N, CA and C atoms as a LAMMPS dump frame, in Angstrom:
ITEM: TIMESTEP
0
ITEM: NUMBER OF ATOMS
567
ITEM: BOX BOUNDS ff ff ff
-5.0000000000000000e+02 5.0000000000000000e+02
-5.0000000000000000e+02 5.0000000000000000e+02
-5.0000000000000000e+02 5.0000000000000000e+02
ITEM: ATOMS id mol type element x y z
1 1 1 N 48.265 -421.121 -364.5
2 1 2 C 47.828 -422.61 -363.549
3 1 3 C 48.001 -422.292 -362.41
4 2 1 N 47.338 -422.557 -361.199
5 2 2 C 47.121 -422.272 -359.949
6 2 3 C 47.273 -423.574 -359.109
7 3 1 N 47.798 -423.968 -358.57
8 3 2 C 48.009 -424.503 -357.263
9 3 3 C 48.126 -423.882 -356.011
10 4 1 N 47.439 -424.683 -355.096
11 4 2 C 47.067 -424.235 -353.893
12 4 3 C 47.241 -425.829 -352.856
13 5 1 N 48.096 -425.674 -351.684
14 5 2 C 48.53 -426.753 -351.291
15 5 3 C 48.766 -426.215 -349.432
16 6 1 N 48.306 -427.4 -348.931
17 6 2 C 48.065 -427.085 -347.219
18 6 3 C 48.877 -428.046 -346.923
19 7 1 N 49.887 -427.91 -346.036
20 7 2 C 50.829 -428.911 -345.735
21 7 3 C 51.142 -428.576 -343.599
22 8 1 N 51.263 -429.958 -343.454
23 8 2 C 51.021 -429.528 -341.441
24 8 3 C 52.89 -429.693 -341.381
25 9 1 N 53.239 -429.231 -340.929
26 9 2 C 54.576 -429.829 -339.678
27 9 3 C 53.999 -430.38 -337.888
28 10 1 N 53.945 -431.246 -337.461
29 10 2 C 53.82 -431.224 -336.468
30 10 3 C 54.994 -431.23 -335.822
31 11 1 N 55.46 -430.424 -334.936
32 11 2 C 56.365 -430.184 -334.147
33 11 3 C 56.95 -431.47 -332.32
34 12 1 N 55.966 -431.569 -332.017
35 12 2 C 56.241 -432.657 -331.241
36 12 3 C 56.664 -434.362 -331.689
37 13 1 N 56.784 -435.473 -331.105
38 13 2 C 57.16 -436.265 -331.452
39 13 3 C 56.032 -437.249 -331.398
40 14 1 N 54.562 -436.612 -330.981
41 14 2 C 53.192 -437.463 -331.744
42 14 3 C 52.92 -437.884 -332.628
43 15 1 N 52.657 -439.348 -332.861
44 15 2 C 52.577 -439.597 -334.17
45 15 3 C 51.133 -439.72 -334.314
46 16 1 N 50.393 -439.649 -335.367
47 16 2 C 48.555 -439.504 -335.822
48 16 3 C 48.15 -438.94 -335.934
49 17 1 N 46.787 -439.232 -336.68
50 17 2 C 46.123 -438.276 -337.401
51 17 3 C 45.066 -437.079 -336.89
52 18 1 N 45.249 -436.014 -336.939
53 18 2 C 44.857 -435.117 -335.902
54 18 3 C 43.926 -434.327 -337.123
55 19 1 N 42.435 -434.14 -336.461
56 19 2 C 41.076 -433.681 -337.071
57 19 3 C 40.996 -432.698 -336.039
58 20 1 N 41.133 -431.747 -336.501
59 20 2 C 40.89 -430.513 -335.358
60 20 3 C 40.076 -428.9 -335.668
61 21 1 N 39.341 -428.63 -334.782
62 21 2 C 38.242 -427.6 -335.468
63 21 3 C 38.925 -426.725 -333.991
64 22 1 N 38.348 -425.284 -334.241
65 22 2 C 38.868 -423.91 -333.398
66 22 3 C 38.575 -424.753 -332.21
67 23 1 N 37.539 -425.293 -331.636
68 23 2 C 38.01 -425.273 -330.235
69 23 3 C 38.774 -426.479 -329.825
70 24 1 N 39.246 -427.133 -331.133
71 24 2 C 40.65 -427.74 -330.047
72 24 3 C 41.857 -427.226 -330.442
73 25 1 N 42.283 -425.753 -331.007
74 25 2 C 43.2 -425.668 -331.433
75 25 3 C 43.185 -424.371 -331.049
76 26 1 N 44.814 -423.807 -330.731
77 26 2 C 44.578 -422.243 -329.817
78 26 3 C 45.672 -421.866 -331.105
79 27 1 N 45.44 -420.834 -331.398
80 27 2 C 46.635 -419.753 -332.569
81 27 3 C 47.38 -418.992 -331.912
82 28 1 N 48.412 -419.465 -332.067
83 28 2 C 49.691 -418.369 -330.841
84 28 3 C 49.385 -416.913 -331.795
85 29 1 N 49.234 -416.219 -330.361
86 29 2 C 49.386 -415.026 -330.468
87 29 3 C 50.053 -413.801 -329.116
88 30 1 N 50.178 -412.882 -329.255
89 30 2 C 51.077 -412.448 -327.978
90 30 3 C 50.303 -412.56 -326.637
91 31 1 N 50.857 -412.989 -325.738
92 31 2 C 49.889 -413.091 -324.14
93 31 3 C 49.108 -414.146 -324.139
94 32 1 N 49.023 -415.166 -325.208
95 32 2 C 48.023 -416.393 -324.676
96 32 3 C 48.97 -417.18 -323.683
97 33 1 N 47.981 -417.577 -322.78
98 33 2 C 47.715 -418.35 -321.607
99 33 3 C 47.778 -419.496 -321.974
100 34 1 N 47.982 -420.593 -321.672
101 34 2 C 47.929 -422.054 -321.734
102 34 3 C 47.397 -422.36 -320.35
103 35 1 N 46.139 -422.801 -320.261
104 35 2 C 45.55 -423.661 -318.946
105 35 3 C 45.702 -424.989 -319.15
106 36 1 N 45.866 -425.821 -317.542
107 36 2 C 45.452 -426.901 -317.615
108 36 3 C 44.664 -427.97 -318.535
109 37 1 N 43.067 -427.038 -318.929
110 37 2 C 42.188 -427.67 -320.043
111 37 3 C 42.116 -427.709 -321.029
112 38 1 N 43.72 -427.153 -321.357
113 38 2 C 44.033 -426.97 -322.732
114 38 3 C 44.843 -428.636 -323.184
115 39 1 N 44.963 -428.83 -322.179
116 39 2 C 45.955 -430.171 -322.399
117 39 3 C 44.467 -431.808 -321.966
118 40 1 N 44.579 -432.186 -323.673
119 40 2 C 42.856 -432.484 -322.896
120 40 3 C 43.175 -434.565 -323.477
121 41 1 N 44.381 -435.154 -324.277
122 41 2 C 44.597 -435.652 -324.444
123 41 3 C 45.304 -436.531 -322.494
124 42 1 N 44.681 -437.931 -322.607
125 42 2 C 44.93 -438.494 -321.548
126 42 3 C 46.367 -439.157 -321.557
127 43 1 N 46.899 -438.841 -320.906
128 43 2 C 49.255 -439.208 -320.949
129 43 3 C 48.853 -440.952 -320.837
130 44 1 N 50.078 -441.458 -321.899
131 44 2 C 50.049 -442.768 -322.205
132 44 3 C 50.548 -443.413 -320.599
133 45 1 N 50.24 -444.572 -320.493
134 45 2 C 49.86 -445.388 -318.946
135 45 3 C 51.128 -445.911 -318.726
136 46 1 N 52.332 -446.032 -319.799
137 46 2 C 54.058 -446.379 -319.874
138 46 3 C 54.665 -445.184 -319.819
139 47 1 N 54.334 -444.01 -319.522
140 47 2 C 55.273 -442.79 -319.418
141 47 3 C 55.578 -442.87 -317.977
142 48 1 N 57.234 -442.87 -317.749
143 48 2 C 57.631 -442.374 -316.619
144 48 3 C 58.865 -441.089 -316.653
145 49 1 N 58.978 -440.554 -317.636
146 49 2 C 60.021 -439.689 -317.869
147 49 3 C 59.498 -438.405 -318.291
148 50 1 N 58.525 -438.098 -318.358
149 50 2 C 57.945 -436.468 -318.59
150 50 3 C 56.773 -436.506 -317.558
151 51 1 N 56.734 -434.946 -317.615
152 51 2 C 55.264 -434.339 -317.361
153 51 3 C 54.108 -434.026 -317.889
154 52 1 N 54.454 -433.765 -318.907
155 52 2 C 53.671 -433.159 -319.969
156 52 3 C 54.037 -433.216 -321.147
157 53 1 N 52.877 -433.109 -321.548
158 53 2 C 53.52 -433.128 -323.884
159 53 3 C 52.261 -431.645 -324.473
160 54 1 N 52.982 -431.409 -325.016
161 54 2 C 52.103 -430.308 -326.274
162 54 3 C 52.67 -430.471 -327.488
163 55 1 N 51.061 -431.14 -328.27
164 55 2 C 51.123 -431.119 -329.421
165 55 3 C 51.105 -429.337 -330.26
166 56 1 N 51.904 -429.335 -330.648
167 56 2 C 52.241 -428.15 -331.485
168 56 3 C 52.273 -428.095 -332.86
169 57 1 N 51.27 -427.175 -333.679
170 57 2 C 51.375 -427.738 -335.158
171 57 3 C 52.078 -426.587 -335.641
172 58 1 N 52.989 -426.557 -336.918
173 58 2 C 53.31 -425.71 -337.569
174 58 3 C 52.445 -425.846 -338.598
175 59 1 N 51.221 -424.544 -339.406
176 59 2 C 50.581 -425.036 -340.547
177 59 3 C 51.477 -424.155 -341.237
178 60 1 N 51.039 -424.845 -342.549
179 60 2 C 51.825 -423.457 -343.605
180 60 3 C 50.618 -424.384 -344.758
181 61 1 N 50.477 -423.25 -345.718
182 61 2 C 49.98 -423.304 -347.041
183 61 3 C 50.432 -422.25 -348.137
184 62 1 N 50.115 -422.496 -349.26
185 62 2 C 51.181 -421.409 -350.656
186 62 3 C 50.172 -421.693 -351.678
187 63 1 N 50.158 -420.757 -352.285
188 63 2 C 49.488 -420.692 -353.908
189 63 3 C 50.482 -420.335 -354.764
190 64 1 N 50.436 -421.228 -355.964
191 64 2 C 51.626 -420.916 -356.795
192 64 3 C 50.855 -420.551 -358.276
193 65 1 N 51.446 -419.788 -358.694
194 65 2 C 49.987 -418.833 -360.055
195 65 3 C 51.461 -418.753 -360.894
196 66 1 N 51.529 -419.958 -361.446
197 66 2 C 52.377 -419.274 -362.89
198 66 3 C 52.983 -418.096 -363.604
199 67 1 N 54.244 -418.339 -363.128
200 67 2 C 55.313 -417.141 -363.411
201 67 3 C 55.132 -416.105 -362.347
202 68 1 N 54.521 -416.665 -361.208
203 68 2 C 54.842 -415.607 -360.514
204 68 3 C 55.187 -416.124 -358.84
205 69 1 N 55.992 -415.589 -358.043
206 69 2 C 56.744 -415.877 -356.778
207 69 3 C 55.46 -416.406 -355.985
208 70 1 N 55.549 -418.018 -355.452
209 70 2 C 54.8 -417.946 -354.027
210 70 3 C 54.655 -417.191 -353.718
211 71 1 N 52.81 -417.665 -352.549
212 71 2 C 52.655 -417.159 -351.554
213 71 3 C 52.723 -417.788 -350.616
214 72 1 N 53.073 -417.559 -349.057
215 72 2 C 52.632 -419.009 -348.202
216 72 3 C 51.742 -418.099 -346.935
217 73 1 N 51.181 -418.425 -346.295
218 73 2 C 50.51 -418.907 -345.013
219 73 3 C 50.989 -419.422 -343.754
220 74 1 N 51.515 -418.97 -342.878
221 74 2 C 52.251 -419.885 -341.52
222 74 3 C 51.374 -419.796 -340.038
223 75 1 N 51.503 -420.198 -339.489
224 75 2 C 50.304 -420.214 -338.386
225 75 3 C 51.148 -421.509 -337.755
226 76 1 N 51.323 -421.297 -335.949
227 76 2 C 51.716 -421.987 -334.961
228 76 3 C 50.565 -422.148 -334.271
229 77 1 N 50.302 -423.311 -334.262
230 77 2 C 48.364 -424.086 -333.01
231 77 3 C 49.456 -424.583 -331.669
232 78 1 N 48.794 -424.326 -331
233 78 2 C 48.445 -425.503 -329.81
234 78 3 C 47.542 -426.357 -329.914
235 79 1 N 47.667 -427.531 -330.073
236 79 2 C 47.057 -428.661 -330.533
237 79 3 C 46.18 -429.385 -328.951
238 80 1 N 45.229 -428.824 -328.385
239 80 2 C 44.339 -429.254 -326.75
240 80 3 C 44.267 -430.998 -326.939
241 81 1 N 44.148 -431.47 -328.324
242 81 2 C 43.364 -433.054 -328.225
243 81 3 C 44.931 -434.118 -328.536
244 82 1 N 45.624 -433.105 -328.665
245 82 2 C 47.082 -434.162 -328.724
246 82 3 C 47.995 -433.802 -327.559
247 83 1 N 47.646 -433.014 -326.712
248 83 2 C 48.743 -432.512 -325.412
249 83 3 C 48.128 -432.842 -324.022
250 84 1 N 48.762 -433.363 -323.514
251 84 2 C 48.685 -434.129 -322.262
252 84 3 C 49.744 -434.047 -320.751
253 85 1 N 48.691 -434.303 -319.915
254 85 2 C 49.591 -433.564 -318.581
255 85 3 C 49.802 -435.151 -317.484
256 86 1 N 50.968 -434.907 -316.5
257 86 2 C 50.524 -435.822 -315.046
258 86 3 C 50.855 -435 -314.446
259 87 1 N 51.733 -434.284 -314.201
260 87 2 C 52.207 -433.325 -312.695
261 87 3 C 51.626 -432.34 -313.197
262 88 1 N 50.806 -431.88 -312.914
263 88 2 C 50.402 -430.129 -313.092
264 88 3 C 51.084 -429.342 -311.939
265 89 1 N 51.671 -428.132 -312.172
266 89 2 C 52.47 -427.102 -311.754
267 89 3 C 52.399 -425.909 -312.216
268 90 1 N 52.854 -425.378 -311.728
269 90 2 C 53.425 -423.766 -312.395
270 90 3 C 54.362 -424.022 -313.177
271 91 1 N 55.417 -424.546 -312.469
272 91 2 C 56.761 -424.422 -313.988
273 91 3 C 56.255 -425.554 -315.198
274 92 1 N 55.621 -426.648 -314.694
275 92 2 C 55.688 -427.738 -316.386
276 92 3 C 54.431 -426.819 -317.392
277 93 1 N 53.466 -425.825 -316.792
278 93 2 C 52.92 -424.914 -317.753
279 93 3 C 53.295 -424.154 -318.644
280 94 1 N 54.304 -423.277 -317.539
281 94 2 C 55.452 -422.206 -318.316
282 94 3 C 56.313 -423.165 -319.351
283 95 1 N 57.059 -424.09 -318.877
284 95 2 C 57.267 -425.169 -319.602
285 95 3 C 56.864 -425.48 -320.954
286 96 1 N 55.984 -425.411 -320.713
287 96 2 C 54.812 -425.702 -322.066
288 96 3 C 54.512 -424.993 -322.82
289 97 1 N 54.179 -424.157 -322.112
290 97 2 C 54.362 -422.682 -322.997
291 97 3 C 55.342 -422.029 -323.755
292 98 1 N 56.738 -422.436 -323.353
293 98 2 C 57.584 -421.433 -323.89
294 98 3 C 58.164 -422.988 -325.083
295 99 1 N 57.583 -424.182 -325.043
296 99 2 C 57.322 -424.86 -325.844
297 99 3 C 56.854 -424.894 -327.695
298 100 1 N 55.46 -423.806 -326.853
299 100 2 C 55.05 -423.262 -328.251
300 100 3 C 55.141 -421.74 -328.522
301 101 1 N 55.83 -421.357 -327.434
302 101 2 C 56.623 -419.636 -327.665
303 101 3 C 57.936 -419.89 -328.693
304 102 1 N 58.18 -421.408 -328.777
305 102 2 C 59.456 -421.696 -329.617
306 102 3 C 58.86 -422.083 -331.081
307 103 1 N 58.037 -422.765 -330.872
308 103 2 C 57.295 -423.229 -332.333
309 103 3 C 57.068 -421.542 -332.87
310 104 1 N 56.298 -420.893 -332.303
311 104 2 C 56.261 -419.574 -333.146
312 104 3 C 57.719 -418.742 -333.386
313 105 1 N 58.521 -418.867 -332.544
314 105 2 C 59.734 -417.918 -332.829
315 105 3 C 60.605 -418.908 -334.44
316 106 1 N 60.474 -419.946 -334.382
317 106 2 C 60.482 -420.921 -335.673
318 106 3 C 59.867 -420.421 -337.079
319 107 1 N 58.884 -420.409 -336.542
320 107 2 C 57.829 -419.82 -337.848
321 107 3 C 58.036 -418.571 -338.3
322 108 1 N 58.229 -417.479 -337.009
323 108 2 C 58.181 -416.496 -337.249
324 108 3 C 60.254 -416.366 -338.452
325 109 1 N 60.753 -417.315 -338.216
326 109 2 C 62.161 -417.378 -338.833
327 109 3 C 61.817 -417.907 -340.154
328 110 1 N 60.931 -418.65 -340.413
329 110 2 C 60.786 -419.022 -341.841
330 110 3 C 59.883 -418.344 -341.84
331 111 1 N 59.253 -417.487 -341.584
332 111 2 C 58.568 -416.41 -342.419
333 111 3 C 59.349 -415.076 -343.236
334 112 1 N 60.293 -415.239 -342.361
335 112 2 C 61.48 -414.045 -342.492
336 112 3 C 62.394 -414.248 -343.954
337 113 1 N 62.602 -415.651 -344.008
338 113 2 C 63.276 -416.241 -344.864
339 113 3 C 62.84 -416.294 -345.698
340 114 1 N 60.987 -416.893 -346.003
341 114 2 C 60.786 -416.975 -347.459
342 114 3 C 60.464 -415.75 -347.805
343 115 1 N 60.21 -414.361 -347.017
344 115 2 C 59.799 -413.381 -347.217
345 115 3 C 61.082 -412.615 -347.977
346 116 1 N 62.559 -413.104 -348.223
347 116 2 C 63.677 -413.032 -348.494
348 116 3 C 63.551 -414.318 -350.227
349 117 1 N 63.25 -414.777 -349.868
350 117 2 C 63.477 -415.518 -351.063
351 117 3 C 62.077 -414.559 -351.887
352 118 1 N 61.017 -414.466 -351.8
353 118 2 C 60.212 -413.849 -352.743
354 118 3 C 60.679 -412.844 -353.037
355 119 1 N 61.344 -411.769 -352.318
356 119 2 C 62.07 -410.308 -352.873
357 119 3 C 63.269 -410.369 -353.831
358 120 1 N 64.047 -411.858 -353.634
359 120 2 C 65.078 -412.333 -354.51
360 120 3 C 63.884 -412.319 -356.099
361 121 1 N 62.648 -412.555 -355.647
362 121 2 C 61.789 -413.386 -357.129
363 121 3 C 61.816 -414.998 -357.219
364 122 1 N 62.451 -415.699 -355.99
365 122 2 C 62.523 -417.163 -356.396
366 122 3 C 60.756 -417.993 -356.743
367 123 1 N 61.085 -418.175 -358.03
368 123 2 C 59.85 -418.641 -358.529
369 123 3 C 59.71 -420.01 -358.453
370 124 1 N 60.728 -421.227 -358.06
371 124 2 C 60.676 -422.049 -357.461
372 124 3 C 60.077 -422.831 -356.182
373 125 1 N 59.39 -423.798 -355.919
374 125 2 C 58.823 -423.785 -354.644
375 125 3 C 59.772 -424.931 -353.99
376 126 1 N 60.591 -425.529 -354.215
377 126 2 C 61.805 -425.8 -353.356
378 126 3 C 62.121 -425.26 -352.272
379 127 1 N 63.524 -424.041 -352.871
380 127 2 C 63.887 -423.445 -351.943
381 127 3 C 63.483 -423.448 -350.918
382 128 1 N 61.385 -422.86 -350.751
383 128 2 C 60.468 -422.479 -349.736
384 128 3 C 60.364 -423.547 -348.874
385 129 1 N 60.045 -424.663 -349.738
386 129 2 C 60.239 -426.231 -348.269
387 129 3 C 61.351 -426.484 -347.831
388 130 1 N 62.195 -426.251 -348.279
389 130 2 C 63.681 -426.743 -347.407
390 130 3 C 64.177 -425.453 -346.387
391 131 1 N 63.629 -424.306 -346.769
392 131 2 C 63.307 -423.351 -345.628
393 131 3 C 62.527 -423.869 -344.781
394 132 1 N 61.213 -424.347 -344.757
395 132 2 C 60.604 -424.956 -343.458
396 132 3 C 60.903 -425.562 -342.842
397 133 1 N 61.611 -426.952 -343.815
398 133 2 C 62.123 -428.01 -342.998
399 133 3 C 63.385 -427.754 -342.302
400 134 1 N 64.19 -426.773 -342.972
401 134 2 C 65.299 -426.397 -342.193
402 134 3 C 64.914 -425.823 -340.962
403 135 1 N 64.242 -425.018 -340.998
404 135 2 C 63.746 -424.768 -339.287
405 135 3 C 63.209 -425.746 -338.53
406 136 1 N 62.277 -426.823 -339.007
407 136 2 C 61.469 -427.411 -338.316
408 136 3 C 62.524 -428.369 -337.654
409 137 1 N 63.63 -428.63 -338.036
410 137 2 C 64.402 -429.254 -337.432
411 137 3 C 65.045 -429.021 -336.613
412 138 1 N 65.311 -427.883 -336.978
413 138 2 C 66.238 -426.777 -335.864
414 138 3 C 65.214 -426.446 -334.378
415 139 1 N 63.768 -426.241 -334.815
416 139 2 C 62.974 -426.424 -333.937
417 139 3 C 63.333 -427.794 -333.12
418 140 1 N 62.593 -428.836 -333.166
419 140 2 C 62.785 -429.867 -332.475
420 140 3 C 64.259 -430.264 -331.69
421 141 1 N 65.57 -429.829 -332.579
422 141 2 C 66.275 -429.921 -331.84
423 141 3 C 66.714 -428.863 -330.189
424 142 1 N 66.346 -427.938 -330.479
425 142 2 C 65.905 -426.629 -329.884
426 142 3 C 64.996 -427.103 -328.459
427 143 1 N 64.04 -427.607 -328.484
428 143 2 C 63.069 -428.363 -327.812
429 143 3 C 63.745 -429.46 -327.249
430 144 1 N 64.108 -430.219 -327.792
431 144 2 C 65.249 -431.281 -327.047
432 144 3 C 65.839 -430.611 -326.046
433 145 1 N 67.09 -429.802 -326.537
434 145 2 C 68.056 -428.942 -325.782
435 145 3 C 67.656 -428.54 -324.649
436 146 1 N 66.459 -427.96 -324.761
437 146 2 C 65.747 -426.884 -323.857
438 146 3 C 64.63 -427.868 -322.717
439 147 1 N 64.62 -429.261 -322.873
440 147 2 C 63.958 -430.305 -321.855
441 147 3 C 64.889 -430.733 -321.517
442 148 1 N 66.326 -430.869 -321.581
443 148 2 C 67.541 -431.381 -321.307
444 148 3 C 68.207 -430.648 -320.582
445 149 1 N 68.329 -429.463 -320.82
446 149 2 C 68.699 -427.879 -319.773
447 149 3 C 67.584 -427.811 -319.111
448 150 1 N 66.845 -428.108 -318.617
449 150 2 C 65.949 -427.247 -317.607
450 150 3 C 64.836 -428.704 -316.653
451 151 1 N 65.362 -429.841 -316.921
452 151 2 C 64.439 -430.589 -315.782
453 151 3 C 65.944 -431.466 -315.665
454 152 1 N 65.617 -431.616 -314.356
455 152 2 C 66.438 -432.51 -313.575
456 152 3 C 66.201 -434.159 -313.802
457 153 1 N 66.025 -434.838 -312.647
458 153 2 C 65.75 -436.227 -312.901
459 153 3 C 64.069 -436.537 -312.562
460 154 1 N 63.493 -436.969 -313.482
461 154 2 C 62.05 -437.032 -313.398
462 154 3 C 61.549 -438.719 -313.073
463 155 1 N 61.353 -438.973 -312.857
464 155 2 C 60.762 -440.406 -312.341
465 155 3 C 59.006 -440.483 -312.488
466 156 1 N 58.248 -441.332 -313.164
467 156 2 C 56.989 -441.545 -312.472
468 156 3 C 56.079 -440.63 -312.39
469 157 1 N 56.645 -439.084 -313.224
470 157 2 C 55.818 -437.969 -312.996
471 157 3 C 56.12 -436.78 -312.064
472 158 1 N 57.272 -437.659 -311.401
473 158 2 C 57.778 -436.971 -310.134
474 158 3 C 58.938 -436.361 -310.451
475 159 1 N 59.251 -435.031 -310.338
476 159 2 C 60.95 -434.227 -310.273
477 159 3 C 61.662 -434.891 -308.872
478 160 1 N 62.578 -435.655 -309.332
479 160 2 C 63.311 -436.099 -307.989
480 160 3 C 64.951 -434.68 -308.193
481 161 1 N 64.932 -434.959 -309.013
482 161 2 C 66.357 -433.653 -308.788
483 161 3 C 66.381 -432.17 -309.92
484 162 1 N 66.395 -431.244 -309.407
485 162 2 C 66.317 -430.023 -310.031
486 162 3 C 67.382 -428.907 -310.267
487 163 1 N 68.143 -429.816 -310.176
488 163 2 C 69.486 -429.079 -310.624
489 163 3 C 69.2 -428.023 -311.93
490 164 1 N 68.757 -428.468 -312.672
491 164 2 C 68.815 -427.545 -314.166
492 164 3 C 67.386 -426.3 -313.891
493 165 1 N 67.095 -426.064 -312.791
494 165 2 C 65.57 -425.42 -312.452
495 165 3 C 65.717 -423.968 -313.212
496 166 1 N 66.831 -423.43 -312.829
497 166 2 C 67.322 -421.737 -313.292
498 166 3 C 67.214 -422.011 -314.227
499 167 1 N 67.649 -422.696 -315.164
500 167 2 C 67.802 -422.733 -316.827
501 167 3 C 66.428 -422.378 -317.462
502 168 1 N 65.32 -423.17 -316.912
503 168 2 C 64.284 -422.49 -317.496
504 168 3 C 63.434 -420.936 -317.944
505 169 1 N 63.71 -419.945 -316.905
506 169 2 C 63.773 -418.758 -316.96
507 169 3 C 64.787 -418.204 -317.648
508 170 1 N 66.421 -418.716 -317.878
509 170 2 C 66.732 -418.236 -319.085
510 170 3 C 66.511 -418.375 -320.013
511 171 1 N 66.004 -419.177 -320.209
512 171 2 C 65.416 -419.962 -321.331
513 171 3 C 63.937 -418.976 -321.882
514 172 1 N 63.42 -418.416 -320.834
515 172 2 C 61.905 -417.601 -321.249
516 172 3 C 62.708 -416.018 -321.933
517 173 1 N 63.538 -416.219 -321.271
518 173 2 C 63.68 -414.53 -320.84
519 173 3 C 64.331 -414.492 -322.836
520 174 1 N 65.196 -415.534 -322.743
521 174 2 C 65.878 -415.224 -324.472
522 174 3 C 64.974 -415.602 -325.28
523 175 1 N 63.689 -416.498 -325.385
524 175 2 C 62.667 -416.773 -326.014
525 175 3 C 62.284 -415.399 -326.082
526 176 1 N 61.986 -414.747 -325.261
527 176 2 C 60.969 -413.268 -325.371
528 176 3 C 62.135 -412.752 -325.998
529 177 1 N 62.685 -412.462 -325.89
530 177 2 C 63.935 -411.319 -326.735
531 177 3 C 64.029 -411.295 -328.303
532 178 1 N 64.274 -413.159 -328.664
533 178 2 C 64.138 -413.28 -330.22
534 178 3 C 63.046 -412.896 -330.736
535 179 1 N 61.731 -413.491 -330.376
536 179 2 C 60.47 -413.266 -330.819
537 179 3 C 60.432 -411.304 -330.841
538 180 1 N 60.475 -411.032 -329.786
539 180 2 C 60.522 -409.582 -330.3
540 180 3 C 61.676 -409.209 -331.15
541 181 1 N 62.456 -409.413 -331.646
542 181 2 C 63.521 -409.161 -332.553
543 181 3 C 62.875 -409.36 -333.681
544 182 1 N 62.277 -410.845 -333.728
545 182 2 C 61.193 -411.124 -335.55
546 182 3 C 59.95 -410.569 -334.799
547 183 1 N 59.323 -409.526 -334.178
548 183 2 C 57.811 -408.971 -334.205
549 183 3 C 57.432 -408.694 -335.908
550 184 1 N 58.537 -408.144 -336.42
551 184 2 C 57.608 -407.537 -337.974
552 184 3 C 57.145 -408.995 -338.641
553 185 1 N 57.449 -410.235 -338.02
554 185 2 C 57.247 -411.255 -338.535
555 185 3 C 55.967 -412.163 -337.77
556 186 1 N 55.65 -411.415 -336.964
557 186 2 C 54.534 -412.002 -336.344
558 186 3 C 52.849 -412.246 -337.179
559 187 1 N 52.124 -412.688 -337.141
560 187 2 C 51.329 -413.035 -338.17
561 187 3 C 50.012 -411.991 -337.986
562 188 1 N 50.282 -411.541 -339.21
563 188 2 C 49.117 -410.505 -338.871
564 188 3 C 47.664 -411.201 -339.029
565 189 1 N 46.72 -410.872 -338.131
566 189 2 C 45.016 -410.958 -337.794
567 189 3 C 44.553 -410.114 -339.198
């Protein structure tokens, strides 16, 4: 018996139903650049403590054939119609791009662990799904830590205090190194 399932993990805290096509999503790939035109959603009217929000989706699907190990495909997308901006600056754009890069980093960690389970011959689907959920949660925690460490005080879209601005460059460098370490788990096109 063959079962094919497609599942989605939304990395941001945006809640809703997402209907997307190739024009409203960007598949993560090395060297991808985001532009302000990629942030299509209008910002919430009551937002006072954020400059932007990126809708990032980790899409996974798997196929189960009875008696065989499952196969998985995982992709990281930037969702244009779920992303918004209040205050446009190079720093903010770089910050949002790093959220996208971090999601790809955790997707690669998922791919690595899934490959390990497949090599061990694990046929049950639950351990694979547990890996995906664990790394999704770690990604959410890393996103929150990144935001806390990189922003000072923001009120009504205006940065009042820039005490932690240097931390963003440290994060950018760190994530680039980690992505490179997991280069073999980059999605093959």
